[in-house]
N, C-alpha and C positions, 0 to 999 in steps of 0.2 A: 586510821589516818586518811583523810580524803586526799585524793590526787588533786593537784592544782587544776587539771582539766575539768574535774567535777565541780570544784568551787567556781571556776570560770563559767561553766554552763549555768550554774545557779545564778550568778551575778548577771549574766546575759539575759536570762529569762526575766529577772526583776527589771532590768534596764529597758527591756522591750515592753514592759507593762503587763506581763503575764504573771500577775501576783498570785492568783489562786493556783495556777498550774505550777508555779515555783513551790508553793506549799505542798501540793499533792506529790510532786516528784522528789523533793529534797528534805521533807520533814518526816521524822520518825512518827509512827502512829501514836506513840505515847509522849510526844514532844511536850515540853513545858517551856512557856515563854513568859518572861517578866517584862512589863512595859514600864520602864523608869521606876517610879515609886508605887506602882499599882500592884494589885494582887495578880497572881499568875493565872495564865490560861493553860489548861491541861488538855492534851489530846488534839489530834489533827482536826477533828470535826469542830471543836471550839475555835481553833485557829482560823479555819476557813470561814466560819460564821462571822467572826470578828472582822476578817479582811473584807468580806462582802458588805458588811455594815459600813465600814469606812469608805469603800469604793462607791457605795450608793449615796453617801453624803456629799461627794464632790463630783463636779462635771468632768474633771480630769485629774489624774494623779500620775506623776512621773518620778523616777528615781535614778540616781547616778552614784556609782561607787567611786568615791574619791581616792580611797586607799584600801587595799586588801592585804592582810597578813595571815600566813598559814604557818602554824608551829605545831606539828604533830596533829592531835585531834582538836586543837583549838584554832579557830578562825576569828579574826577581828576585821570588821568592815566599817569604814567611815562612810555613811550614806548621806546624801543630800536629796531630800524629797521635796517636790513642789505639789501643793494641793490647791486646786482652783475651783471656784463655784461662781455663780453670778454675783454673790454677795461678798466674797472674800478670796484672798490669795494668801497662802501660808507656805513658808519655807521652813523645813525642819532639817537641821544638821544633827545627826545622831551617830552613835557608835553602837554597833551590834557585836556582842561577845558571844561566840557560839562554841558549843562542844559537839563534835561530830562523832558518830558511831556507825560503822558500815556504810559510809557515804550518805548518811542521813543526819540532819540536825536533831539532836536529842534535847539539848538545853540552849536557850538563847535569852540574853538579857540586853535590853536597850538602855542606853544612857544618853540623856540630852538635857539641856537647860530648859526647864518648863516655861521660862519667860518667853521663849519663842512662840508659845501658843497663845499669848495675850495679844489682843488687837493693838494695843499701844506700842508693843515691841515692833510690830510691822510698820506702823506709821512712822516711827522714828527711823527705822532702817530704810524705808522708802525715801524719806527726806534726806538722809545722809547719802544715799546712792544718787539721788537727783543732784545734790550739791556737788558730788565728786565728778559728775559728767561734764 
């Protein structure tokens, strides 16, 4: 069972943009991660490679934990990520369900509405946000 301080340290690293360091410090070498409906990524090296690929795609990436729940070895985090490049801006609201072992994430599954990834979803959201201002 991870101590709340360990989970808080993980969240702080992610929120400070230290995504690869968060993987290196808090993911088990044999970690398995499922991205919504995609096939799993297995092993820390594969996770780091994928993270670097995502980070190289965007000029900036930031994340904020909206809620964190710890129940034994299970941690659930509601994340809101912002991805920006010269061509696009993307907001992703997702839930990460994690299983921790010895203060490391062994299994993690992300859940989110894939409509958030479609450009028309952002155009509509931007228009609604501008209308609400």
